[in-house]
C-alpha positions in Angstrom: 45.3 -32.8 -23.5 43.2 -31.1 -26.3 41.6 -27.6 -25.8 38.1 -29.0 -25.4 39.0 -31.4 -22.7 41.1 -28.7 -20.9 38.1 -26.3 -21.1 35.7 -28.9 -19.7 38.1 -29.8 -16.8 38.6 -26.1 -15.9 34.8 -25.6 -16.0 34.2 -28.6 -13.7 36.8 -27.3 -11.3 35.2 -23.8 -11.3 31.8 -25.4 -10.6 33.2 -27.5 -7.8 34.8 -24.4 -6.2 31.5 -22.6 -6.4 29.6 -25.5 -4.7 32.2 -25.7 -2.0 32.0 -21.9 -1.3 28.2 -22.0 -1.3 28.3 -25.0 1.1 30.7 -23.2 3.5 28.5 -20.1 3.3 25.4 -22.2 4.3 27.3 -23.8 7.1 28.4 -20.4 8.4 24.8 -19.1 8.3 23.6 -22.2 10.2 26.4 -21.9 12.7 24.9 -18.6 14.0 21.4 -19.2 15.2 19.1 -16.2 15.6 16.7 -17.0 18.4 14.5 -13.8 18.0 14.5 -10.8 15.7 12.0 -8.0 16.0 11.5 -4.3 15.2 10.9 -2.2 18.3 10.3 1.4 17.4 9.8 3.3 14.1 11.2 6.7 13.1 14.3 6.5 15.3 17.3 8.7 14.4 19.6 7.7 17.2 19.5 5.7 20.5 21.5 4.7 23.5 21.2 1.7 25.9 21.3 2.5 29.6 24.3 1.1 31.4 22.1 -1.6 33.1 20.6 -2.6 29.7 17.0 -2.0 31.1 16.2 1.2 29.2 16.6 2.9 25.8 16.9 6.6 25.2 16.1 7.5 21.6 15.5 10.7 19.6 13.6 11.7 16.5 12.2 15.0 15.1 9.6 15.0 18.0 12.2 15.0 20.8 13.9 12.7 23.3 12.1 9.6 24.7 12.9 7.0 27.3 11.6 3.4 26.9 11.6 0.5 29.3 12.7 -2.8 27.6 10.8 -4.8 30.3 7.4 -3.2 30.4 7.5 -1.2 27.1 6.5 2.0 29.0 7.4 5.1 27.1 8.2 8.5 28.6 9.0 11.8 26.8 12.0 13.5 28.3 12.0 16.5 25.9 9.5 17.5 23.3 10.2 19.7 20.3 8.3 22.9 20.4 8.3 23.3 16.6 8.2 21.0 13.6 11.7 20.5 12.4 12.8 18.9 9.1 15.5 16.8 10.8 16.3 15.4 14.3 17.6 18.3 16.5 19.3 15.9 19.0 22.2 13.5 18.7 25.2 12.1 20.6 23.0 10.7 23.4 24.9 9.3 26.4 23.7 8.0 29.7 25.7 8.7 32.8 27.0 5.6 34.5 24.6 6.0 37.5 21.7 6.6 35.1 20.8 9.9 36.7 21.7 12.1 33.8 21.7 12.0 30.0 24.1 14.1 27.9 23.3 15.0 24.3 23.9 17.6 21.6 21.1 19.9 20.6 21.0 21.7 17.2 17.9 23.9 17.8 19.8 27.1 18.4 22.1 29.0 15.9 25.0 27.2 17.6 24.9 23.6 18.7 24.8 23.1 22.4 26.1 20.3 24.6 23.5 19.7 27.3 23.0 17.5 30.4 19.5 16.5 31.4 18.7 15.6 35.0 16.3 12.7 34.7 14.8 13.3 38.2 14.1 17.0 37.9 14.0 17.3 34.1 16.3 20.3 34.4 18.8 21.1 31.7 22.4 22.5 31.9 24.2 23.9 28.9 27.8 22.6 29.2 29.3 24.1 26.0 28.4 25.9 22.7 30.2 25.4 19.3 29.6 25.1 15.6 29.3 21.3 16.1 30.2 18.5 18.6 31.0 14.8 18.4 32.3 12.0 20.6 30.4 12.9 23.7 31.1 10.3 26.5 31.1 10.0 30.3 34.0 8.8 32.4 33.3 5.5 34.1 32.9 7.2 37.5 30.4 9.7 36.1 32.3 12.7 37.4 33.7 13.8 34.0 32.4 14.3 30.5 34.6 14.3 27.4 33.7 15.7 24.0 35.2 17.1 20.8 34.1 20.6 19.6 34.5 21.8 16.0 35.1 25.5 15.7 35.7 27.7 12.7 37.8 30.4 14.3 41.3 29.1 13.8 41.0 27.3 10.4 38.3 24.8 11.6 40.2 23.5 14.6 39.0 20.5 16.6 39.4 20.5 20.4 39.2 17.5 22.7 37.9 18.6 26.1 37.1 17.1 29.4 34.9 18.7 32.0 34.4 18.0 35.7 30.6 18.1 36.1 30.1 19.8 39.5 26.9 21.0 41.1 27.6 24.7 40.5 30.2 24.9 37.8 31.8 22.9 35.0 35.6 23.0 35.0 36.7 22.4 31.4 40.3 21.4 30.3 41.6 21.3 26.7 43.5 18.0 26.3 44.3 18.1 22.6 43.9 20.3 19.6 44.1 19.2 16.0 42.2 19.0 12.7 39.9 16.0 11.8 39.6 14.2 15.1 36.5 12.4 16.2 35.1 9.6 18.4 36.1 9.1 22.1 36.1 6.0 24.3 37.1 5.6 28.0 38.6 2.4 29.3 36.6 0.7 32.0 39.0 1.9 34.8 39.0 5.5 33.6 42.8 5.4 33.1 42.9 6.0 29.4 40.9 8.3 27.0 41.1 7.2 23.4 40.1 9.2 20.2 40.6 9.0 16.4 42.7 11.2 14.2 41.8 10.9 10.5 44.4 10.6 7.8 45.3 13.9 6.2 48.0 16.0 4.6 49.0 19.1 6.7 50.5 21.7 4.3 51.7 23.9 7.2 54.3 21.2 8.2 54.5 19.4 4.8 53.7 16.1 6.5 51.3 13.2 6.1 49.4 12.2 9.3 48.1 8.6 9.1 44.8 7.6 10.5 45.5 6.6 14.1 44.1 6.2 17.6 45.4 8.7 20.2 45.7 7.1 23.6 45.7 9.7 26.4 46.8 8.6 29.9 45.1 11.0 32.4 46.3 12.4 35.7 43.0 13.8 37.0 41.9 16.0 34.2 45.4 16.7 33.0 47.2 15.1 30.1 49.9 12.8 31.4 50.9 10.9 28.3 49.9 10.6 24.7 50.8 7.8 22.2 49.5 6.9 18.8 48.3 3.5 17.5 48.1 2.8 13.8 48.4 -0.3 11.6 52.0 -0.8 10.4 52.8 -0.5 6.7 49.6 1.1 5.6 49.3 3.9 3.0 48.2 6.7 5.3 46.2 8.9 2.9 43.7 6.5 1.3 40.2 6.8 2.8 39.9 3.0 2.7 42.4 2.8 5.6 40.7 5.5 7.7 39.1 4.5 10.9 35.3 5.0 10.8 33.5 6.8 13.6 32.1 3.4 14.9 34.8 1.2 13.4 36.7 0.8 16.6 35.9 -0.3 20.2 37.6 -0.9 23.6 37.2 -4.3 25.2 34.9 -4.5 28.3 37.9 -5.1 30.6 39.7 -2.1 29.2 42.9 -3.9 28.2 42.5 -4.1 24.4 41.5 -1.7 21.7 40.2 -3.0 18.3 40.0 -0.9 15.2 39.2 -1.6 11.6 41.6 -0.7 8.8 41.2 -2.0 5.3 39.8 -5.6 5.4 41.3 -6.2 8.9 40.7 -5.6 12.6 43.8 -4.7 14.6 44.1 -5.5 18.3 46.4 -3.5 20.5 47.2 -4.1 24.1 46.7 -0.9 26.2 48.6 -2.3 29.2 51.6 -4.0 27.5 53.0 -1.5 25.0 55.7 -3.9 24.0 53.2 -6.5 22.8 53.0 -6.6 19.0 49.6 -5.7 17.5 47.5 -8.6 16.2 45.8 -8.5 12.8 42.6 -10.4 12.1 41.5 -10.7 8.5 37.8 -10.0 7.8 35.5 -10.6 4.8 35.3 -6.9 4.1 35.8 -3.4 5.6 34.4 -3.1 9.1 32.0 -0.1 9.2 31.1 -0.7 12.8 32.7 -2.8 15.5 31.2 -4.0 18.8 32.8 -6.2 21.5 30.7 -9.0 23.1 30.1 -8.3 26.8 32.4 -11.2 27.8 35.2 -9.8 25.6 35.6 -13.1 23.8 34.8 -11.8 20.3 33.5 -8.9 18.2 30.6 -8.2 15.9 31.4 -6.2 12.8 29.3 -4.7 10.0 30.2 -5.0 6.3 28.5 -3.3 3.3 27.2 -5.6 0.6 26.7 -2.7 -1.8 28.1 -3.1 -5.3 28.4 0.6 -5.7 32.0 1.9 -5.8 33.3 3.8 -2.8 33.3 7.5 -3.6 36.7 9.3 -3.4 37.3 10.5 0.2 34.4 8.5 1.5 34.8 6.3 4.6 31.4 4.7 4.5 29.5 2.6 2.0 25.7 2.2 1.9 23.4 -0.7 2.5 22.6 -3.5 2.3 24.8 -4.4 5.3 25.7 -7.8 6.8 26.6 -8.6 10.4 29.5 -11.0 11.2 30.9 -12.5 14.4 34.6 -13.2 14.9 36.4 -14.4 18.0 39.4 -12.4 19.2 41.9 -15.0 18.0 40.5 -14.7 14.5 39.8 -18.4 14.1 36.0 -18.3 13.8 34.4 -15.9 11.3 30.6 -16.4 11.2 27.9 -14.7 9.1 24.9 -13.8 11.2 22.3 -11.9 9.0 21.8 -9.3 6.3 19.8 -6.1 6.5 18.6 -4.5 3.2 18.2 -1.1 4.8 21.5 -1.2 6.6 22.9 -1.7 10.2 24.1 1.3 12.2 24.5 2.3 15.8 25.3 -1.2 16.8 25.1 -1.8 20.6 25.5 -4.8 22.9 25.7 -4.5 26.6 24.8 -7.8 28.2 23.2 -11.2 27.5 22.7 -12.2 23.9 20.6 -9.2 22.8 22.0 -6.7 20.3 20.3 -3.5 19.2 20.8 -1.4 16.0 19.0 0.9 13.6 18.0 -0.3 10.1 16.7 2.5 8.0 14.8 4.4 10.8 13.7 1.4 12.7 15.2 0.4 16.0 15.6 -3.4 16.0 16.5 -6.1 18.5 18.1 -9.4 17.7 18.8 -12.3 20.2 21.7 -14.4 19.1 22.4 -18.0 19.7 26.1 -17.4 20.6 
């Protein structure tokens, strides 16, 4: 075979491969029908769906607002007294009975963790610190868990849980470390899960890999702690760190999913002897969200061609949304957002919500 013929043959094979890949991409795009897609509210910095999926609480530089998804009626819960250059509220979380909303306020010299009574509009300050993250309610609504970041002991992070009583909040420190973030409860309230970032600790000359800490609670006391991390991964590379929204607990509370590299790992929380399951993705999962029936997950991938900066765990827009079943057999492209996809939430039905740029959007899927 001469060189010209060989070159032509290789070119034809390359063209055929491109056509096949494009055809598969088109088929994937058609496989996931989007019934409806609409922007809801502009200038949104963060939002939270109510547990029944009927309301949205959102914040911007003007304050905290509640919106009915059925009627569209809007109600201001808190208004900012002064013009601020950035949103003073974040980490919005509804209580399970929808009577209270917890959030973090940054209007004072120290950040404050507060709870708002929706009936009386009264506010309680639960804690003060340099910063907070991972605020979440227990499934029974009696406890609140959060991580506070303090600069007193070498920027130590503390994972706390508080019993929210009528007169006093009883706070317990469950875990102390550096570089911990994000908290989820299992549906039955038996386990509290958080993320520890990968890092080098010079005080003990030891690498700590990025991992999920699973705490089994006995009331408000730590009963047991175990670590879940992908096997055989280089622990210090930021690419294998678990993003703040790059993990989720299944609706039935039996399985935790987290992204690491170009994979999602599934761990059983009930059967510790069960080996973890790896599902290969089309890219790094920036956010992960279980479907309400627990049969699959949505995940967000960046389509940006910019290289990932050293130490960064997030890449910019445009972002694409994919659906994958929990067996890893179906991996379907849904849509692409030029301004990005963040704060992905899906509670019931076929409606998902997210922020693109500063616009709160709703998409109804044909799943």
